[in-house]
C-alpha positions, 0 to 999 in steps of 0.5 A: 501477474496483478500485484499483491499487497499482504496475505490472501486470507480465507473465510469460511462462511458458517451458512454456507460451508463453502470458503470464500478468498479474499485476494488485497490486490494492489490496484484495490487500494484508495491513494489515501491508504497507499499513502498511508502504508509508505509513511508507516514504519512497520511497512517492508522495503518491499512494499514500499517499492510495490506502493511506489511502482502504483503511485506512479503508475496512476499518477499526481503522487510526487515524491519528495525526502525531508528530515523529519527529526535529526537524523530520520529521513522520511518521504513524504506525498504530496497527492496531487488532486 
């Protein structure tokens, strides 16, 4: 089953009255969007793991730990396109 990154959104079309559902599948996001979401402070650990698995599957991404400030560690990602 495909992996979702976030909640599904149901939108009602005002002209037809039908409800259209939008599912945010992880394969629909670009590498840049996934890297941005991964480095965001408000991303859940569960979602970070999903993003990391997807970036490794796609290839061309190197994960490297770097020190940002005293005591803080952040994972920096190099995108080798």
